[in-house]
N, C-alpha and C positions, 0 to 999 in steps of 0.2 A: 426459686423466686416465683412470686405470684404471676408475674407477667411473662415468664419464660414460655409457657405453653402457647398463648396466643401469638407471641412474637415468633415462635418456631413455625406456627401455621402460616403466618404472613411470609416468612422467609422461604418456606417451601413452595409458595404459590406465586411469588413475585415475578419469576421468569415468565409464567403464563400470562400475567397481566401485561408485562412488557410486550409479549408477542401480540396480544390483542391491540395494544396501543399503536403498533406499527403494522396492523393488518393491511392497510392499503399498499404498503411496500412489499409485504409478503405476497400479495396477489400479483404484483409485477413479476415476481420470480416465476410464477406459473406460466407467464406469457413469453418469457425469453428462451432462446436456444443456447444461452450461455450458462446454464445451470451447473454444468460440470466444473467450469472455471470458477464460478462463485463458490462452489463447495470447497474447492482447493484453497481459495482465499480464506474461507472460514477456518479451515484446519490450520493454516499457517498462523492466523491471528491467535487461535487457541494455544498453539505451541509457544509463540513468543510472549503471550500473556500468562504463561505457566498455569494453564488450566489443567487440572487433573482429569483423567479419562471419565470419571464419574460426574464431572462438571460440564461435560461437552454435549449437553442436550439443548435443543432449540438454539443453536449457535447463531443462525442467521437473524432470528428475531432479537436476540440479546445484543448482537453487535450493531444492528441497524438502530436499535433504541439508544444505545449507550455512546456510540462513537460517530461523530460527524465525519471523521476521517474515513471510516469504513463506508459511510453512505456515499462519499465522493468516489471511492473505488467502485462501489456497487453501481452507481450511475454510469461510470465509465464502461463497465462491463455491459450494461444494458444498451448503451449507445453503440457498442461494437457488434451487437447482435441483430436479430431479425427486426423488421419494422414495427411489429406490434409491441414487442418488449421495449424497443427504443422510445416509442411514443409514450408508453405507460410510464417509463422512467422519467422522461422529461416532464410529464404532468406531476408525478409524485414528488419531484424535486422542489416544487413550489410549496408543498406541504411540510416536507421534512428536508431541510437544507443540509448540504454538505459543508465543508470547511471553506470559508471565504479565502480567496488567494491561493487555493490549491488548484493548479492548472495541469491537467494530464494531456491536453492538446491533441487529442485524437491519436496519440502514439500507440502502436501495437505493443501491448505489454503482456508478457506471459503470466501464467497463474501463480498464485502465492504472493501477490503484492501486499506488502505491509508498510503503512505510512504512519509514523509516530508524530503526532501533533499536525504537521503539514502546512502551517501558515507560511505564506510567502514561498511556496515550493512550486517549481515549474519543471515538469518532465516532458521535454520536447526532443525526442530522440528518433533516429531512424527506426530503431526497434529496441525493446528491452526484454530480456529473457525472464525465466521463471525465478520466483523467490527473491525478488529485489526487496531489500529493507532500506528505507529512506527516512530521514528525519527532516525537521523544519528548516526553512531558509535555504533549501537546496535549489540550484539552477542547473539543469541539464539542457543544453541547447546550442544554437548556432553562434558563431563568434566573429562574423564578418570576414574571415580569411578564405572562405569557400562556401559552397552550397551544402555540403554534407553535414548533417548533425551527428552526434555521438551514437555509437552502437554499444549497448550494455549487455554483457553476457548473463549467464545464470548465476544465482546464489551470490549476488554482489551486495555489499553493504556500503551506503553513502551516509557519512556523518553530517551533523547539523552544520548549516552554513557553507557546505562545500559547493564548488562550481566545477562542472565538467563541460568543457567548451570545444566546439569545432569537430573536425573530422578525426576524432579519436575513437579507439576501441578499448573498452574495459573488459578484460578477460574474465572467464568464469571464476567465481570464488574470490575475486579481488575485493580489497577493502580501501575505501577512500576516507581519510581522516577528516575530522571536523575542521571546517574553514579552509580546506585544501583547495587550490586552484589547479585543475588538471587540464593541461593543453597538449599532452603527449599520451601515447598509448600506455596502458597499464597491463602488464602480462597477467595471465591467469594465476591466481593464488597470491599475488603480490599485494603489498600495502603501500599506498601513496599518501604522503603528508606534506604540508608546507605550501608556500607561495613563492614561485611556482612549485607545483608538487614534485617531489623526488621520491624515489623508491627506498623504502627501509630495507637495509641489508640485515638479515638475521645474524645474531651473534653466534660465533662458533661455540659448540657445546664443549664442555670440559671433559 
């Protein structure tokens, strides 16, 4: 086709243009001491978005350009780091906004955080481990029964609309189903569903 050649050239260079568009944000990366955590976030997003190895160039620029959710995570990382990076991130957030209604509340969050959509999501925990995958409409926080907020382990999945409330611990590798309301501990590797949440018991194999 006549237009294929120029279209291919545009496609080959579009990621470079995206990187230039978010140049102010890329400069904040140079100022922060959180670069290693941000790099792990990028790799996790690339993995969950099924990007092939040959597509994994300029990940930071691409994600900052394309995903407001990633920008929210990025600003959270900058705020947790050194003063120069934190200030630069606060200023940059006025130019390139994150997701309205995504509140990470100063929570210590391990590397590899992936937020899908993220509208109406609050992550207010004592601490959150590495590789959390969370969807929109999720609340993790205090429940008026005590002062402690939830503790979330590594490699946890929290589905859309779920609530994790109070002094509960979610073990490593646990899965919280969509719209579940969790008010008790969930052991490592378990799946919790329902209101109030109950643990799914694996069916015996034949």
